[in-house]
C-alpha positions as CSV (number, residue, x, y, z in Angstrom):
1,M,16.2,-22.2,-68.6
2,P,12.5,-21.8,-69.1
3,T,11.4,-21.9,-72.7
4,S,9.9,-19.0,-74.6
5,Q,6.7,-20.9,-75.0
6,A,6.3,-21.0,-71.2
7,L,7.1,-17.3,-70.9
8,Q,4.5,-16.6,-73.6
9,M,1.8,-18.7,-71.7
10,A,2.5,-16.9,-68.5
11,G,2.3,-13.5,-70.2
12,D,-1.0,-14.4,-71.9
13,E,-2.5,-15.2,-68.5
14,G,-1.1,-12.1,-66.8
15,L,1.1,-14.2,-64.5
16,D,4.8,-14.7,-63.9
17,L,7.0,-17.6,-64.7
18,V,8.9,-18.5,-61.5
19,E,11.9,-20.8,-61.4
20,I,11.5,-23.2,-58.5
21,S,14.6,-25.4,-58.8
22,T,17.6,-25.9,-61.1
23,N,19.6,-29.0,-60.8
24,G,21.9,-29.6,-63.7
25,E,19.9,-30.3,-66.9
26,V,16.4,-30.1,-65.5
27,T,14.8,-26.7,-64.6
28,I,11.5,-26.7,-62.7
29,A,9.4,-23.6,-63.2
30,K,5.9,-22.6,-62.1
31,I,3.4,-20.2,-63.6
32,M,2.0,-18.0,-60.8
33,D,1.2,-14.5,-59.6
34,F,4.5,-13.8,-57.8
35,G,3.3,-10.7,-56.0
36,K,0.4,-12.7,-54.5
37,F,2.7,-15.6,-53.6
38,K,5.1,-13.2,-51.7
39,Y,2.1,-11.6,-49.9
40,E,0.7,-14.9,-48.8
41,Q,4.2,-16.1,-47.7
42,K,4.6,-12.9,-45.6
43,K,1.1,-13.3,-44.1
44,R,1.9,-16.9,-43.1
45,A,5.1,-15.9,-41.4
46,S,3.3,-13.1,-39.5
47,E,0.6,-15.5,-38.4
48,A,3.3,-18.0,-37.2
49,R,5.0,-15.3,-35.2
50,K,1.7,-14.2,-33.6
51,N,0.8,-17.8,-32.5
52,Q,4.2,-18.7,-31.0
53,K,4.5,-18.6,-27.3
54,T,7.7,-17.0,-25.9
55,I,9.0,-18.5,-22.6
56,E,10.3,-16.0,-20.2
57,I,12.7,-16.6,-17.3
58,K,11.2,-15.0,-14.2
59,E,13.5,-14.5,-11.2
60,V,12.8,-14.9,-7.5
61,W,15.5,-13.9,-4.9
62,V,15.7,-15.6,-1.5
63,K,18.2,-15.5,1.4
64,P,20.0,-18.6,2.6
65,F,18.3,-18.5,6.1
66,I,14.8,-17.6,5.0
67,E,11.9,-18.3,7.4
68,E,9.3,-20.9,6.6
69,N,6.4,-18.4,6.1
70,D,8.6,-16.1,3.9
71,L,9.6,-19.1,1.8
72,N,5.9,-20.1,1.4
73,I,5.1,-16.6,0.1
74,K,8.0,-16.8,-2.4
75,M,6.9,-20.3,-3.5
76,R,3.4,-19.0,-4.3
77,K,5.0,-16.6,-6.8
78,V,7.1,-19.4,-8.2
79,F,3.9,-21.6,-8.7
80,E,2.2,-18.6,-10.4
81,F,5.1,-18.2,-12.8
82,L,5.2,-22.0,-13.5
83,G,1.4,-22.0,-14.1
84,E,1.8,-19.4,-16.7
85,G,4.3,-21.6,-18.5
86,N,7.4,-19.5,-17.7
87,K,10.7,-20.8,-16.4
88,V,11.8,-19.6,-12.9
89,R,15.3,-18.8,-11.7
90,I,15.6,-19.0,-7.9
91,A,18.7,-17.0,-6.9
92,V,20.1,-17.0,-3.4
93,M,22.0,-14.0,-2.0
94,T,25.2,-15.4,-0.4
95,R,26.7,-12.1,0.4
96,G,27.2,-11.1,4.0
97,S,29.5,-11.3,6.9
98,K,32.1,-14.0,7.2
99,K,30.3,-15.4,10.1
100,V,27.1,-16.0,8.1
101,L,29.0,-17.4,5.1
102,A,31.0,-19.8,7.4
103,R,27.9,-21.0,9.1
104,G,25.9,-21.3,5.9
105,K,28.2,-23.5,3.7
106,D,25.4,-26.2,3.5
107,A,22.5,-23.8,3.8
108,V,22.2,-23.1,0.0
109,P,22.1,-26.8,-1.1
110,E,19.7,-27.6,1.7
111,L,17.5,-24.6,0.7
112,F,17.5,-25.8,-3.0
113,A,16.5,-29.3,-1.9
114,K,13.7,-27.9,0.2
115,I,12.5,-25.8,-2.7
116,M,12.5,-28.8,-5.1
117,D,10.5,-30.8,-2.6
118,L,8.0,-28.0,-2.4
119,V,7.8,-27.7,-6.2
120,G,7.2,-31.5,-6.5
121,E,5.7,-32.4,-9.9
122,K,4.7,-28.8,-10.9
123,G,8.2,-28.2,-12.2
124,V,11.5,-29.9,-13.2
125,L,15.0,-28.8,-12.4
126,E,16.6,-27.6,-15.6
127,S,20.0,-26.3,-14.4
128,K,22.1,-25.2,-11.5
129,S,24.7,-22.4,-11.2
130,K,28.3,-23.3,-11.3
131,P,29.9,-23.9,-7.8
132,D,32.4,-21.0,-8.2
133,E,29.7,-18.3,-8.9
134,R,29.0,-15.8,-6.2
135,T,25.2,-15.9,-6.7
136,K,23.9,-19.5,-6.5
137,S,20.8,-20.2,-8.5
138,I,18.6,-22.9,-10.0
139,I,16.3,-22.8,-13.0
140,I,13.0,-24.6,-12.8
141,A,11.0,-25.3,-15.9
142,P,7.2,-26.1,-15.9
143,A,6.4,-29.8,-16.0
144,K,4.8,-30.9,-19.2
């Protein structure tokens, strides 16, 4: 508990006596302008929020049997997103007739391998979708 002498000193200066820590027998207190302290703390927190960069996950959809030129156009967008520092989810639409799905069992993994070859060192594979999910996807993070 702060002493009355400390309270008197703080009052004479027009400041507040703020208890910093209490552990058993010893109490640590500080004489300060508490309103100014709270204002500066709020300002620091606001500045920290303003300076932090939020990473978004951008999404690009492709079909399992995409043509080479169409894939290159999609990859330009992926490189643009990675260049901005965002993560990219590349999702493959696997819906369709049974004939397409039967023919394309290996098409999606091959497409993902081809995409990762195109990405090269500009990005790293962060995660893959689960095998039982209807929509297959991979998430690529920008390389550091």
